C-alpha distance (Angstrom), angle and dihedral (degrees) to the residues before:
residue distance angle dihedral
M1 . . .
K2 3.78 . .
V3 3.76 120.5 .
H4 3.77 111.6 -140.2
I5 3.78 117.3 -153.5
I6 3.81 91.3 -144.1
K7 3.81 91.7 57.8
L8 3.80 90.7 48.4
L9 3.80 90.8 50.5
V10 3.82 91.4 49.0
F11 3.82 89.5 49.2
V12 3.80 91.2 50.2
A13 3.82 90.1 47.3
L14 3.82 91.3 51.0
M15 3.79 92.2 49.0
G16 3.81 90.2 45.9
G17 3.79 90.9 51.8
F18 3.79 90.9 49.4
Y19 3.80 88.9 49.6
A20 3.82 91.1 48.5
F21 3.81 89.4 57.9
D22 3.84 89.7 50.5
G23 3.78 91.6 -107.6
F24 3.79 93.9 146.4
D25 3.83 94.4 47.7
R26 3.79 110.7 93.5
P27 3.80 110.9 -132.0
S28 3.76 114.3 -118.1
V29 3.77 120.5 -136.2
A30 3.79 121.9 -149.5
Q31 3.80 117.3 -116.2
D32 3.81 93.7 -118.3
D33 3.81 93.6 47.5
Y34 3.79 120.0 114.5
R35 3.81 91.7 -131.3
S36 3.76 118.2 91.2
P37 3.83 113.4 -119.5
G38 3.81 89.6 -143.4
R39 3.78 93.2 54.6
M40 3.79 92.3 46.5
A41 3.81 90.2 50.0
R42 3.81 90.1 49.3
A43 3.81 91.6 49.6
W44 3.80 90.0 48.6
I45 3.82 94.1 50.4
V46 3.80 90.2 49.9
T47 3.81 90.1 54.4
V48 3.80 90.9 51.9
I49 3.81 92.2 47.7
M50 3.80 91.6 47.8
F51 3.80 92.9 50.0
V52 3.80 95.8 46.2
A53 3.82 92.5 43.7
G54 3.79 89.5 48.8
A55 3.79 91.5 52.1
V56 3.80 91.9 48.6
L57 3.81 93.1 46.9
T58 3.79 92.5 46.6
L59 3.78 94.5 50.8
W60 3.81 104.2 30.0
G61 3.81 105.3 13.9
N62 3.79 96.1 109.8
A63 3.81 92.0 47.9
I64 3.80 91.4 49.7
A65 3.81 91.0 47.5
Q66 3.81 90.3 60.8
H67 3.81 89.0 65.7
V68 3.82 97.4 39.6
D69 3.78 122.4 65.2
W70 3.80 101.6 -132.0
D71 3.78 123.0 145.1
I72 3.80 95.1 -131.3
P73 3.82 117.4 118.7
D74 3.81 113.9 -112.2
G75 3.80 95.7 -116.4
L76 3.80 93.3 59.1
Y77 3.81 96.4 66.0
P78 3.82 94.9 74.5
I79 3.82 90.1 44.9
I80 3.80 92.1 50.6
G81 3.81 88.9 46.1
V82 3.80 93.5 52.3
L83 3.80 90.5 48.2
L84 3.82 89.8 51.4
L85 3.81 90.5 48.1
I86 3.80 91.6 52.2
A87 3.81 94.1 43.3
G88 3.82 93.1 47.5
F89 3.80 92.8 47.7
V90 3.80 95.1 46.8
W91 3.80 92.3 45.2
M92 3.81 90.2 48.9
L93 3.81 89.7 53.7
M94 3.80 90.4 49.0
V95 3.83 93.5 49.2
R96 3.79 92.3 45.4
D97 3.81 94.6 47.3
S98 3.81 94.0 45.3
V99 3.80 90.1 59.7
R100 3.79 94.5 45.9
V101 3.80 93.9 57.1
């Protein structure tokens, strides 16, 4: 499996953009808040996993699929990856903004 420098740069740019929007900073919940800190931490970790998995699937999904026997057509991996990227980013914004209120 070849590693393309362009794909690595796009991956680094995606992770940098996620970092710039405080995606890797876990939101803190005040002690007297009605939200559970454990649930907020779980929601935050899911957003990070979704975003990183989306980036990996978008960039290297077809190459990974050659080694895994899944019945998904090759062209769907980038689409699934982009959907995961969008969902992870939007959910991260929602989790972050719900704590800031």
